[in-house]
Structures are given as C-alpha cells and as structure tokens.
C-alpha positions as CSV (number, residue, x, y, z in Angstrom):
1,M,-1.1,-13.5,10.2
2,N,-4.2,-12.8,8.2
3,L,-5.4,-9.9,6.0
4,N,-7.2,-8.1,8.9
5,S,-4.0,-8.1,11.0
6,A,-2.0,-6.9,8.0
7,E,-4.4,-4.0,7.5
8,V,-4.1,-3.1,11.2
9,I,-0.3,-2.8,10.7
10,V,-0.4,-0.9,7.4
11,R,-3.2,1.7,8.3
12,P,-1.1,3.7,10.8
13,Y,1.8,3.7,8.3
14,I,-0.5,5.2,5.7
15,S,-2.1,7.6,8.2
16,D,1.4,8.9,9.3
17,L,2.4,9.3,5.6
18,G,-0.8,11.3,5.0
19,L,0.1,13.6,7.9
20,K,3.5,14.2,6.5
21,L,2.0,15.0,3.1
22,G,-0.8,17.0,4.5
23,V,-3.5,14.9,2.8
24,E,-5.8,12.3,4.0
25,L,-5.0,8.9,2.5
26,L,-7.2,5.8,2.1
27,L,-6.4,2.2,1.5
28,I,-8.0,0.9,-1.7
29,N,-9.1,-2.5,-0.4
30,D,-10.3,-3.9,-3.7
31,Q,-6.8,-3.6,-5.1
32,T,-5.0,-5.5,-2.3
33,I,-3.0,-8.4,-3.7
34,E,-2.4,-11.5,-1.5
35,F,0.6,-13.7,-2.4
36,N,2.6,-16.4,-0.6
37,S,4.7,-14.2,1.6
38,G,2.4,-11.2,2.2
39,W,0.0,-8.6,0.9
40,A,0.5,-5.6,-1.4
41,F,-1.6,-2.7,-0.3
42,F,-2.5,0.3,-2.5
43,Y,-3.6,3.7,-1.4
44,N,-4.4,7.2,-2.7
45,S,-5.8,10.4,-1.5
46,L,-9.3,10.3,-0.1
47,K,-10.3,13.1,-2.4
48,Y,-9.2,11.1,-5.4
49,V,-10.9,7.9,-4.3
50,E,-14.2,9.7,-3.6
51,G,-14.2,12.2,-6.5
52,G,-12.0,10.6,-9.2
53,S,-10.4,13.8,-10.3
54,I,-6.9,13.1,-11.5
55,S,-5.8,16.4,-10.0
56,D,-6.4,14.9,-6.5
57,A,-4.5,11.7,-7.2
58,L,-1.1,11.1,-5.6
59,A,2.0,10.8,-7.7
60,G,4.7,8.3,-6.7
61,N,2.6,6.4,-4.2
62,A,4.4,3.1,-4.2
63,P,2.4,0.1,-3.0
64,L,3.3,-1.2,0.5
65,I,4.0,-4.9,1.2
66,V,3.2,-6.4,4.6
67,S,5.1,-9.6,5.4
68,K,3.1,-12.6,6.5
69,R,6.1,-13.9,8.4
70,D,6.8,-11.0,10.7
71,G,4.3,-8.1,9.9
72,T,7.0,-5.7,8.7
73,V,6.1,-3.0,6.1
74,H,8.1,-2.8,3.0
75,I,7.9,0.1,0.5
76,T,8.0,-1.0,-3.1
77,G,8.5,1.4,-6.1
78,T,6.7,2.8,-9.1
79,A,9.3,2.1,-11.8
80,Q,8.2,-1.5,-12.4
81,P,4.9,-3.4,-12.2
82,I,3.9,-4.5,-8.7
83,E,4.4,-8.1,-9.8
84,D,8.1,-7.5,-10.1
85,Y,8.3,-6.1,-6.6
86,I,6.4,-9.1,-5.3
87,R,8.7,-11.5,-7.0
88,E,11.7,-9.7,-5.6
89,F,10.2,-9.7,-2.1
90,E,9.5,-13.4,-2.3
91,R,13.1,-14.1,-3.4
92,R,14.4,-12.5,-0.2
C-alpha cells in the first residue's frame, strides 16, 4: 500500500463524516504523517481551510490512521498528541 491508495481509502470516510455533520470536509495533505505502520490523516472543514476563520474550524476532529498492512481506518483522539496515538497503533 502507498500514500495514494491510503488516500483513496480515507477520502470516502471523511466525505461520509462530513455528510453526517452537514459540513464539507477536506483532507489537509501537507499535514499527513507517514510512519512505519501507516499514515495519519488530518482534516477540517473546507470553509476553515479556505478562509482560516476559527469559527469555521471543527472541534474534536481526531486524526485518522490508515494501516499499511490492511488498509483499515482507525480513529485516534484529541486528548493526546498524535505521536502518542501513532506509538499506540504501532504497538498493536
């Protein structure tokens, strides 16, 4: 699996989440983190990404990890730095 195939997997997940929230979401590609076992993807509302107004930003939008091994999507959290979630993912 490569980054492009991981993006193909995570984009529909983010799109569905946006439909549930009633807001268009966008991957923030320049924040994607590759690590040994996968990629951590970040996203926010399209309005926030384009305009930068904090009132358009999402709250609680935990990064998503896509596994290199099997392409599964894993939700992280927002209570800890992403590095902690990555370490925990790699331990499993």
